[in-house]
C-alpha positions as CSV (number, residue, x, y, z in Angstrom):
1,X,-92.3,4.0,-48.4
2,X,-91.0,0.6,-49.1
3,X,-87.3,0.1,-50.4
4,X,-87.6,-2.2,-53.3
5,X,-84.9,-4.9,-53.4
6,X,-84.4,-4.0,-57.1
7,X,-82.7,-0.8,-55.8
8,X,-80.1,-2.8,-54.0
9,X,-76.7,-1.8,-55.2
10,X,-74.7,-4.9,-56.2
11,X,-71.0,-4.4,-56.7
12,X,-69.8,-5.1,-60.2
13,X,-68.4,-8.7,-60.2
14,X,-64.9,-9.0,-61.6
15,X,-64.5,-11.1,-64.8
16,X,-62.7,-14.4,-65.0
17,X,-58.9,-14.3,-64.5
18,X,-56.1,-16.2,-66.3
19,X,-58.0,-16.1,-69.6
20,X,-56.9,-14.5,-72.9
21,X,-59.9,-12.4,-74.0
22,X,-60.8,-12.2,-77.7
23,X,-61.5,-8.9,-79.4
24,X,-65.2,-9.4,-79.3
25,X,-65.5,-9.6,-75.5
26,X,-63.0,-6.8,-75.2
27,X,-65.2,-4.6,-77.4
28,X,-68.3,-5.6,-75.4
29,X,-66.5,-4.6,-72.2
30,X,-65.5,-1.3,-73.7
31,X,-69.1,-0.6,-74.6
32,X,-70.2,-1.4,-71.1
33,X,-67.5,0.9,-69.6
34,X,-68.6,3.7,-71.9
35,X,-72.2,3.3,-70.7
36,X,-73.6,1.8,-73.8
37,X,-75.6,-1.0,-72.2
38,X,-77.7,-1.8,-75.2
39,X,-74.5,-2.1,-77.4
40,X,-72.8,-4.3,-74.8
41,X,-75.8,-6.6,-74.5
42,X,-76.0,-6.9,-78.3
43,X,-72.3,-7.8,-78.6
44,X,-72.6,-10.4,-75.8
45,X,-75.6,-12.0,-77.6
46,X,-73.7,-12.2,-80.8
47,X,-70.8,-14.0,-79.0
48,X,-73.2,-16.4,-77.3
49,X,-75.0,-17.2,-80.6
50,X,-71.9,-18.9,-81.8
51,X,-70.4,-19.9,-78.4
52,X,-73.3,-20.5,-76.0
53,X,-71.0,-21.6,-73.2
54,X,-68.8,-18.6,-73.1
55,X,-68.6,-17.8,-69.4
56,X,-67.2,-14.3,-69.8
57,X,-69.9,-13.3,-72.3
58,X,-72.7,-14.8,-70.0
59,X,-71.3,-13.0,-67.0
60,X,-71.1,-9.6,-68.8
61,X,-74.6,-10.1,-70.3
62,X,-76.1,-10.8,-66.9
63,X,-74.4,-7.8,-65.4
64,X,-75.3,-5.4,-68.3
65,X,-79.0,-6.4,-68.5
66,X,-79.4,-6.3,-64.7
67,X,-78.1,-2.7,-64.6
68,X,-80.3,-1.8,-67.6
69,X,-83.4,-3.3,-66.1
70,X,-83.2,-1.0,-63.1
71,X,-83.4,2.1,-65.3
72,X,-86.1,1.0,-67.7
73,X,-89.4,2.7,-67.0
74,X,-91.7,0.4,-69.0
75,X,-92.5,-2.6,-66.8
76,X,-92.7,-5.2,-69.5
77,X,-89.3,-4.3,-71.0
78,X,-87.8,-4.0,-67.5
79,X,-89.1,-7.5,-66.7
80,X,-87.6,-8.8,-69.9
81,X,-84.2,-7.4,-69.0
82,X,-84.4,-8.9,-65.5
83,X,-85.3,-12.2,-67.1
84,X,-82.4,-12.2,-69.4
85,X,-80.0,-11.3,-66.6
86,X,-81.4,-14.2,-64.5
87,X,-81.0,-16.6,-67.5
88,X,-77.4,-15.5,-68.1
89,X,-76.3,-15.9,-64.5
90,X,-78.1,-19.2,-64.1
91,X,-76.5,-20.5,-67.3
92,X,-73.1,-19.2,-66.1
93,X,-73.4,-21.2,-62.8
94,X,-74.4,-24.3,-64.8
95,X,-71.2,-24.3,-66.8
96,X,-68.9,-22.7,-64.2
97,X,-70.2,-23.6,-60.7
98,X,-66.9,-22.4,-59.2
99,X,-68.0,-18.9,-60.1
100,X,-70.8,-18.9,-57.6
101,X,-70.6,-16.1,-55.0
102,X,-72.9,-14.0,-52.9
103,X,-73.3,-11.1,-55.4
104,X,-74.4,-13.4,-58.2
105,X,-77.0,-15.0,-55.9
106,X,-78.1,-11.5,-54.8
107,X,-78.7,-10.6,-58.4
108,X,-80.6,-13.7,-59.0
109,X,-82.8,-13.0,-56.0
110,X,-83.7,-9.5,-57.2
111,X,-84.5,-10.9,-60.7
112,X,-86.8,-13.5,-59.2
113,X,-88.5,-10.9,-57.0
114,X,-89.2,-8.8,-60.1
115,X,-91.1,-11.6,-61.8
116,X,-93.1,-12.4,-58.7
117,X,-91.3,-15.6,-57.8
118,X,-91.0,-14.9,-54.1
119,X,-90.1,-18.5,-53.0
120,X,-87.3,-18.7,-55.6
121,X,-86.1,-15.3,-54.6
122,X,-85.9,-16.6,-51.0
123,X,-83.8,-19.6,-52.1
124,X,-81.3,-17.3,-53.9
125,X,-81.2,-14.9,-50.9
126,X,-80.5,-17.7,-48.5
127,X,-77.7,-19.0,-50.8
128,X,-76.3,-15.4,-50.9
129,X,-76.0,-15.3,-47.1
130,X,-74.3,-18.7,-47.0
131,X,-71.7,-17.5,-49.6
132,X,-71.4,-14.1,-47.9
133,X,-71.8,-14.6,-44.1
134,X,-70.5,-11.1,-43.5
135,X,-72.2,-9.4,-46.4
136,X,-74.8,-6.8,-45.1
137,X,-76.6,-6.6,-48.4
138,X,-77.1,-10.3,-48.6
139,X,-78.9,-10.3,-45.2
140,X,-80.9,-7.2,-46.1
141,X,-82.1,-8.9,-49.2
142,X,-83.0,-12.1,-47.2
143,X,-85.0,-9.8,-44.8
144,X,-86.9,-8.3,-47.7
145,X,-87.6,-11.7,-49.3
146,X,-88.9,-12.9,-45.9
147,X,-91.1,-9.8,-45.6
148,X,-92.5,-10.4,-49.1
149,X,-93.6,-13.8,-47.9
150,X,-95.1,-12.5,-44.7
151,X,-92.5,-14.1,-42.6
152,X,-92.0,-11.2,-40.2
153,X,-90.0,-13.0,-37.5
154,X,-87.5,-14.3,-40.1
155,X,-87.3,-10.9,-41.7
156,X,-86.5,-9.3,-38.3
157,X,-83.7,-11.9,-37.7
158,X,-82.1,-11.3,-41.1
159,X,-82.3,-7.5,-40.9
160,X,-80.8,-7.6,-37.4
161,X,-77.8,-9.5,-38.8
162,X,-77.5,-7.0,-41.7
163,X,-77.5,-4.1,-39.2
164,X,-75.0,-5.9,-37.0
165,X,-72.6,-6.0,-39.9
166,X,-73.3,-2.4,-41.0
167,X,-74.7,-0.5,-38.0
168,X,-74.9,2.9,-39.9
169,X,-77.1,1.6,-42.8
170,X,-80.2,3.8,-42.4
171,X,-82.1,1.9,-45.1
172,X,-81.8,-1.3,-43.0
173,X,-82.9,0.6,-39.9
174,X,-86.0,1.8,-41.8
175,X,-86.8,-1.8,-43.0
176,X,-86.3,-3.3,-39.5
177,X,-88.4,-0.7,-37.8
178,X,-91.2,-1.4,-40.3
179,X,-91.0,-5.1,-39.5
180,X,-91.2,-4.4,-35.8
181,X,-94.3,-2.4,-36.4
182,X,-95.7,-5.2,-38.6
183,X,-95.0,-7.6,-35.7
184,X,-97.0,-5.3,-33.3
185,X,-93.9,-4.3,-31.5
186,X,-93.8,-0.5,-32.0
187,X,-91.7,-0.1,-28.8
188,X,-88.9,-2.0,-30.5
189,X,-89.2,0.3,-33.6
190,X,-89.1,3.4,-31.3
191,X,-86.0,2.2,-29.5
192,X,-84.2,1.4,-32.7
193,X,-85.0,4.7,-34.4
194,X,-84.3,6.7,-31.3
195,X,-80.9,5.0,-30.9
196,X,-80.0,5.6,-34.6
197,X,-81.0,9.3,-34.4
198,X,-79.0,9.8,-31.2
199,X,-75.8,7.9,-32.2
200,X,-75.2,8.8,-35.8
201,X,-74.8,11.9,-37.8
202,X,-77.5,11.7,-40.6
203,X,-78.2,13.9,-43.6
204,X,-81.5,15.8,-43.5
205,X,-83.3,13.4,-45.8
206,X,-82.4,10.3,-43.7
207,X,-83.4,12.2,-40.5
208,X,-86.7,13.2,-41.9
209,X,-87.5,9.7,-43.0
210,X,-86.7,8.2,-39.6
211,X,-88.6,10.9,-37.7
212,X,-91.6,10.2,-39.9
213,X,-91.4,6.5,-39.1
214,X,-90.9,7.4,-35.4
215,X,-94.2,9.3,-35.6
216,X,-95.9,6.3,-37.1
217,X,-94.5,4.0,-34.4
218,X,-95.6,6.3,-31.6
219,X,-99.1,6.4,-33.1
220,X,-99.1,2.6,-33.2
221,X,-98.3,2.6,-29.5
222,X,-101.1,5.2,-28.9
223,X,-98.7,7.9,-27.7
224,X,-100.1,11.0,-29.3
225,X,-97.8,13.4,-27.4
226,X,-94.6,11.7,-28.5
227,X,-96.0,11.4,-32.0
228,X,-96.5,15.1,-32.1
229,X,-92.9,15.6,-31.0
230,X,-91.6,13.3,-33.8
231,X,-93.6,15.0,-36.5
232,X,-92.6,18.5,-35.3
233,X,-89.0,17.4,-36.0
234,X,-90.0,16.5,-39.6
235,X,-91.4,20.0,-40.3
236,X,-88.5,21.6,-38.5
237,X,-86.0,19.9,-40.7
238,X,-88.0,20.3,-43.9
239,X,-90.5,23.1,-43.8
240,X,-91.7,22.1,-47.4
241,X,-92.4,18.5,-46.5
242,X,-96.1,18.3,-47.3
243,X,-96.7,14.9,-45.8
244,X,-95.0,16.1,-42.6
245,X,-97.2,19.2,-42.6
246,X,-100.5,17.4,-43.0
247,X,-99.5,14.7,-40.4
248,X,-98.6,17.6,-38.1
249,X,-102.1,19.0,-38.6
250,X,-103.5,15.5,-37.9
251,X,-101.5,15.3,-34.6
252,X,-102.8,18.7,-33.5
253,X,-106.4,17.7,-34.4
254,X,-105.9,14.5,-32.4
255,X,-105.0,16.5,-29.4
256,X,-108.0,18.8,-29.8
257,X,-105.8,21.8,-30.8
258,X,-108.2,22.6,-33.6
259,X,-107.2,26.2,-34.6
260,X,-103.6,25.2,-34.8
261,X,-104.6,22.1,-36.8
262,X,-106.5,24.2,-39.3
263,X,-103.6,26.5,-39.9
264,X,-101.2,23.6,-40.3
265,X,-103.6,21.9,-42.8
266,X,-103.9,25.1,-44.8
267,X,-100.1,25.4,-44.8
268,X,-99.9,21.9,-46.2
269,X,-102.3,22.9,-49.0
270,X,-100.1,25.9,-49.9
271,X,-97.1,23.6,-50.6
272,X,-96.4,22.3,-54.1
273,X,-97.8,18.7,-54.1
274,X,-97.9,16.4,-57.1
275,X,-98.7,13.1,-55.4
276,X,-102.5,12.4,-55.7
277,X,-102.5,10.3,-52.5
278,X,-101.1,13.2,-50.5
279,X,-103.5,15.7,-52.1
280,X,-106.3,13.4,-51.0
281,X,-105.1,13.3,-47.4
282,X,-104.8,17.1,-47.3
283,X,-108.4,17.5,-48.5
284,X,-109.6,14.8,-46.1
285,X,-108.0,16.5,-43.1
286,X,-109.4,19.9,-44.1
287,X,-112.8,18.3,-44.5
288,X,-112.7,16.8,-41.1
289,X,-111.7,20.1,-39.5
290,X,-114.6,21.8,-41.3
291,X,-116.9,19.0,-40.0
292,X,-115.8,19.8,-36.5
293,X,-116.7,23.4,-37.1
294,X,-120.1,22.2,-38.4
295,X,-119.4,23.7,-41.8
296,X,-120.9,20.8,-43.6
297,X,-121.2,22.1,-47.2
298,X,-117.6,23.2,-47.1
299,X,-116.6,19.8,-45.6
300,X,-118.5,18.0,-48.4
301,X,-116.6,19.9,-51.0
302,X,-113.3,18.9,-49.4
303,X,-114.3,15.2,-49.1
304,X,-115.2,15.3,-52.8
305,X,-111.8,16.7,-53.7
306,X,-110.2,14.0,-51.6
307,X,-112.2,11.3,-53.5
308,X,-111.3,12.8,-56.8
309,X,-107.6,12.2,-56.0
310,X,-108.2,8.8,-54.3
311,X,-111.7,7.3,-55.0
312,X,-111.1,4.4,-52.7
313,X,-110.1,6.1,-49.5
314,X,-112.3,4.5,-46.8
315,X,-112.0,7.4,-44.4
316,X,-113.0,10.0,-47.1
317,X,-116.0,7.8,-48.2
318,X,-117.2,7.4,-44.6
319,X,-116.7,11.1,-43.8
320,X,-118.6,12.2,-46.9
321,X,-121.5,9.9,-46.1
322,X,-121.7,11.4,-42.6
323,X,-121.5,15.0,-43.9
324,X,-124.3,14.3,-46.5
325,X,-126.5,12.9,-43.8
326,X,-126.0,16.1,-41.8
327,X,-127.4,18.2,-44.7
328,X,-130.3,15.8,-45.3
329,X,-128.9,14.1,-48.4
330,X,-129.8,10.5,-47.3
331,X,-130.0,8.9,-50.7
332,X,-126.5,10.2,-51.7
333,X,-125.2,9.1,-48.3
334,X,-126.6,5.5,-48.9
335,X,-125.0,5.4,-52.3
336,X,-121.6,6.4,-50.9
337,X,-121.9,3.9,-48.1
338,X,-122.7,1.1,-50.6
339,X,-119.5,2.1,-52.5
340,X,-117.6,2.1,-49.2
341,X,-118.6,-1.5,-48.5
342,X,-117.6,-2.6,-52.0
343,X,-114.2,-0.9,-51.6
344,X,-113.7,-2.4,-48.1
345,X,-114.5,-5.9,-49.4
346,X,-112.1,-5.5,-52.3
347,X,-109.3,-4.4,-50.0
348,X,-110.0,-7.4,-47.7
349,X,-110.1,-9.7,-50.7
350,X,-106.8,-8.3,-52.0
351,X,-105.0,-8.8,-48.7
352,X,-106.4,-12.3,-48.2
353,X,-105.3,-13.5,-51.7
354,X,-101.9,-11.8,-51.5
355,X,-101.2,-13.8,-48.4
356,X,-102.4,-17.0,-50.1
357,X,-100.4,-16.3,-53.3
358,X,-97.2,-15.7,-51.4
359,X,-97.2,-19.2,-50.0
360,X,-98.7,-20.7,-53.2
361,X,-97.1,-19.0,-56.2
362,X,-98.8,-21.5,-58.6
363,X,-102.3,-20.6,-57.3
364,X,-103.8,-19.1,-60.4
365,X,-107.1,-18.4,-58.8
366,X,-105.5,-16.3,-56.0
367,X,-103.6,-14.2,-58.6
368,X,-106.8,-13.7,-60.6
369,X,-108.6,-12.4,-57.5
370,X,-105.7,-10.1,-56.8
371,X,-106.0,-8.6,-60.2
372,X,-109.7,-8.2,-60.0
373,X,-109.4,-6.5,-56.6
374,X,-106.8,-4.1,-57.9
375,X,-109.0,-3.2,-60.9
376,X,-112.0,-2.6,-58.5
377,X,-109.8,-0.3,-56.4
378,X,-108.7,1.6,-59.5
379,X,-105.0,0.6,-59.0
380,X,-104.6,0.0,-62.7
381,X,-100.8,0.3,-62.8
382,X,-100.5,-2.5,-60.2
383,X,-103.1,-4.6,-61.9
384,X,-101.3,-4.2,-65.2
385,X,-98.1,-5.4,-63.7
386,X,-99.8,-8.4,-62.2
387,X,-101.5,-9.2,-65.5
388,X,-98.1,-8.9,-67.3
389,X,-96.6,-11.4,-64.8
390,X,-99.6,-13.7,-65.2
391,X,-99.4,-13.7,-69.0
392,X,-95.8,-14.8,-68.7
393,X,-96.4,-17.3,-66.0
394,X,-99.7,-18.8,-67.0
395,X,-100.0,-18.0,-70.8
396,X,-102.7,-20.6,-71.4
397,X,-105.1,-19.6,-68.6
398,X,-108.6,-19.1,-70.1
399,X,-109.4,-16.1,-67.8
400,X,-106.7,-13.9,-69.4
401,X,-109.0,-12.4,-72.0
402,X,-111.6,-11.5,-69.4
403,X,-109.0,-9.8,-67.2
404,X,-107.7,-7.9,-70.2
405,X,-111.3,-6.8,-71.0
406,X,-111.9,-5.6,-67.5
407,X,-108.6,-3.6,-67.6
408,X,-109.6,-2.0,-70.9
409,X,-113.0,-1.1,-69.5
410,X,-111.6,0.5,-66.4
411,X,-109.1,2.5,-68.4
412,X,-111.8,3.9,-70.6
413,X,-113.9,5.2,-67.8
């Protein structure tokens, strides 16, 4: 789980003072207060069509479209709303620079993030911390922007400041612990999470999330016993937590407690699960347990179920190839291993070009390779979003039509 910066709650910014408001802006404010975001935006646009430098209308338009963008399900329309919000606030600061404050800069940073402009988002986020040196959200956002750019040390520093300002913010604890793990410092993540769990009264959802991350951190430090203890707390707090249930089964399997692991995995399957990734993991674990029992045909059936849910899971592909070889299906096993190598190469290519694109946001070749890798991996929603951003950013690039064709072919399969 990653907390998107677009979910950051930004306090509504008060309008300008000492100014007599005309009926049009009063009506737009009333629409906003009534929850009619589309109506308020339309009224603001009407005001700005005749008075393009109206600060109050620009401010309200930026606020309204930003709030609307977070609730729009369709990516292209959401991106359009974020773009309008960014335009309105940037224009506001051009004509009224005295209005600059941390919350506006935070909004601009989120908008830039949404259109894939990581470096510009970082600039806004840094400005937000200068304007709000005691604003926890500003430093949290700076940490997220640093993380997006792969600047783990800078992300940790910003998130530590955010947590110092607001020590009870569980979301920041989660982000910071993840950065510690990214920096290969799981012991720091473990200490942070353990301290938070011990010192603060948390709701069950927050506790479950932190125990799950504690489990991951113990695994990263090769402490299977402590990992089991952490995941036991997840299933104790939330008996219907399917991810916790299957990770509990994995922990038992890791410790050679096979009969208990099988029961835990079957329990995970009995739970209502809609997430395809989780369904794939459950089938994979059951398949591995059946392999241990030398029940190869049954294991093959589970591995195929896993790959139906997630066709690019490397563990499932490798396990299926191994099981097929055990039953003498060498040709099928070779075919699966060939696909395994293609998927692994696509994943490596994706990560390599993401790192390159973060530092070089104008690198069209890197973004094209990202889109191609996502299509190969069947992650078409992500590929579609990247293609939408590319069409806005590089509308004249000749490779657009080829990428669109590849997307259409993949969707038709």
